[in-house]
RODO-403251 format. One record per residue (C-alpha): residue in one letter; x negated, y negated, z; residue number from 1; chain. Coordinates in pm, 1 decimal, padded with zeros to 6 digits, always signed. Layout:
<recs>
+--------+----------+----------+----------+-----+--------+
| residu |        x |        y |        z | num | chaine |
+--------+----------+----------+----------+-----+--------+
|      A |        X |        Y |        Z | NUM |      A |
...
+--------+----------+----------+----------+-----+--------+
</recs>
This chain:
<recs>
+--------+----------+----------+----------+-----+--------+
| residu |        x |        y |        z | num | chaine |
+--------+----------+----------+----------+-----+--------+
|      X | -00039.6 | +00018.5 | -00019.1 |   1 |      A |
|      X | -00125.8 | -00348.4 | -00149.2 |   2 |      A |
|      X | -00117.4 | -00682.5 | +00086.4 |   3 |      A |
|      X | +00144.7 | -00774.5 | -00103.0 |   4 |      A |
|      X | +00398.1 | -00476.8 | -00070.4 |   5 |      A |
|      X | +00489.2 | -00146.3 | -00197.5 |   6 |      A |
|      X | +00571.0 | -00187.5 | -00635.4 |   7 |      A |
|      X | +00944.0 | -00051.7 | -00702.4 |   8 |      A |
|      X | +01018.8 | +00059.1 | -01032.3 |   9 |      A |
|      X | +01300.0 | -00040.4 | -01202.0 |  10 |      A |
|      X | +01493.7 | +00301.7 | -01137.7 |  11 |      A |
|      X | +01417.5 | +00250.2 | -00764.6 |  12 |      A |
|      X | +01621.8 | -00050.9 | -00791.2 |  13 |      A |
|      X | +01979.2 | +00033.1 | -00961.6 |  14 |      A |
|      X | +02247.4 | +00066.7 | -00735.3 |  15 |      A |
|      X | +02577.5 | +00257.0 | -00792.2 |  16 |      A |
|      X | +02879.1 | -00004.8 | -00852.8 |  17 |      A |
|      X | +03227.9 | +00052.3 | -00851.1 |  18 |      A |
|      X | +03449.3 | -00150.4 | -01041.6 |  19 |      A |
|      X | +03823.6 | -00141.1 | -00992.2 |  20 |      A |
|      X | +04056.4 | -00281.5 | -01207.6 |  21 |      A |
|      X | +04457.7 | -00329.2 | -01122.7 |  22 |      A |
|      X | +04734.3 | -00336.7 | -01456.1 |  23 |      A |
|      X | +05011.2 | -00505.7 | -01475.3 |  24 |      A |
|      X | +05341.0 | -00514.7 | -01646.1 |  25 |      A |
|      X | +05539.3 | -00877.4 | -01712.1 |  26 |      A |
|      X | +05905.6 | -00808.8 | -01727.9 |  27 |      A |
|      X | +06020.7 | -01151.6 | -01795.9 |  28 |      A |
|      X | +06405.9 | -01274.6 | -01779.0 |  29 |      A |
|      X | +06500.4 | -01376.0 | -02132.8 |  30 |      A |
|      X | +06497.2 | -01730.5 | -02081.0 |  31 |      A |
|      X | +06096.4 | -01665.8 | -01934.8 |  32 |      A |
|      X | +06046.9 | -01498.8 | -02243.7 |  33 |      A |
|      X | +06171.0 | -01775.3 | -02419.5 |  34 |      A |
|      X | +05944.9 | -02027.1 | -02275.8 |  35 |      A |
|      X | +05675.0 | -01833.0 | -02303.3 |  36 |      A |
|      X | +05700.8 | -01816.3 | -02669.6 |  37 |      A |
|      X | +05769.0 | -02179.8 | -02737.5 |  38 |      A |
|      X | +05412.9 | -02224.9 | -02492.8 |  39 |      A |
|      X | +05230.0 | -02018.6 | -02706.9 |  40 |      A |
|      X | +05372.1 | -02204.3 | -03009.4 |  41 |      A |
|      X | +05242.5 | -02556.7 | -02873.7 |  42 |      A |
|      X | +04933.5 | -02422.3 | -02847.4 |  43 |      A |
|      X | +04860.2 | -02260.5 | -03194.8 |  44 |      A |
|      X | +05024.5 | -02553.4 | -03297.0 |  45 |      A |
|      X | +04758.5 | -02808.6 | -03140.6 |  46 |      A |
|      X | +04491.3 | -02551.0 | -03231.0 |  47 |      A |
|      X | +04587.1 | -02591.3 | -03557.2 |  48 |      A |
|      X | +04608.1 | -02918.8 | -03589.9 |  49 |      A |
|      X | +04227.8 | -03019.3 | -03428.6 |  50 |      A |
|      X | +04136.7 | -02736.3 | -03722.4 |  51 |      A |
|      X | +04253.9 | -02999.7 | -03959.2 |  52 |      A |
|      X | +04148.5 | -03288.8 | -03797.2 |  53 |      A |
|      X | +03787.5 | -03185.8 | -03811.2 |  54 |      A |
|      X | +03816.6 | -03042.1 | -04127.4 |  55 |      A |
|      X | +03938.1 | -03399.3 | -04299.8 |  56 |      A |
|      X | +03671.8 | -03515.5 | -04125.3 |  57 |      A |
|      X | +03422.0 | -03325.9 | -04332.4 |  58 |      A |
|      X | +03623.1 | -03364.2 | -04623.7 |  59 |      A |
|      X | +03638.1 | -03687.2 | -04621.9 |  60 |      A |
|      X | +03216.0 | -03756.4 | -04512.4 |  61 |      A |
|      X | +03133.9 | -03490.6 | -04820.0 |  62 |      A |
|      X | +03405.0 | -03738.0 | -05078.6 |  63 |      A |
|      X | +03200.3 | -03996.9 | -04931.8 |  64 |      A |
|      X | +02855.6 | -03876.0 | -04997.6 |  65 |      A |
|      X | +02947.8 | -03723.3 | -05436.6 |  66 |      A |
|      X | +02996.9 | -04092.9 | -05473.5 |  67 |      A |
|      X | +02653.5 | -04244.8 | -05358.4 |  68 |      A |
|      X | +02750.3 | -04394.8 | -05056.2 |  69 |      A |
|      X | +02492.8 | -04425.3 | -04813.6 |  70 |      A |
|      X | +02472.1 | -04208.3 | -04517.2 |  71 |      A |
|      X | +02495.9 | -04477.2 | -04229.5 |  72 |      A |
|      X | +02803.7 | -04624.5 | -04463.8 |  73 |      A |
|      X | +03004.0 | -04312.6 | -04447.7 |  74 |      A |
|      X | +03305.9 | -04202.0 | -04193.1 |  75 |      A |
|      X | +03211.2 | -04159.7 | -03895.3 |  76 |      A |
|      X | +03237.6 | -03808.3 | -03708.3 |  77 |      A |
|      X | +03413.9 | -03741.4 | -03452.1 |  78 |      A |
|      X | +03362.4 | -03631.3 | -03160.3 |  79 |      A |
|      X | +03414.2 | -03209.6 | -03159.4 |  80 |      A |
|      X | +03482.4 | -03174.0 | -02825.2 |  81 |      A |
|      X | +03804.2 | -03039.8 | -02664.3 |  82 |      A |
|      X | +03841.3 | -03369.1 | -02392.6 |  83 |      A |
|      X | +03809.8 | -03590.0 | -02741.5 |  84 |      A |
|      X | +04059.1 | -03398.8 | -02936.3 |  85 |      A |
|      X | +04292.9 | -03382.0 | -02655.1 |  86 |      A |
|      X | +04291.1 | -03789.4 | -02637.0 |  87 |      A |
|      X | +04355.0 | -03806.5 | -03018.1 |  88 |      A |
+--------+----------+----------+----------+-----+--------+
</recs>
């Protein structure tokens, strides 16, 4: 044994880990199901809106570049963060 202690190999450091999981089934009422579907639809609409907004910005910049507009005069990039898109 050295002054720094014993050296253990990776196989000696392994410990067993048990993972436990639970499974639940949702059984919403008709009104709850309609509300869940509405929220999912709104989230999908918002995500698609954000994608369209970003792609439109990219397409605008690409079109301006083909007309020979200098880089400093191109339409500015929009902020792609979720926070800025949410504010928009």
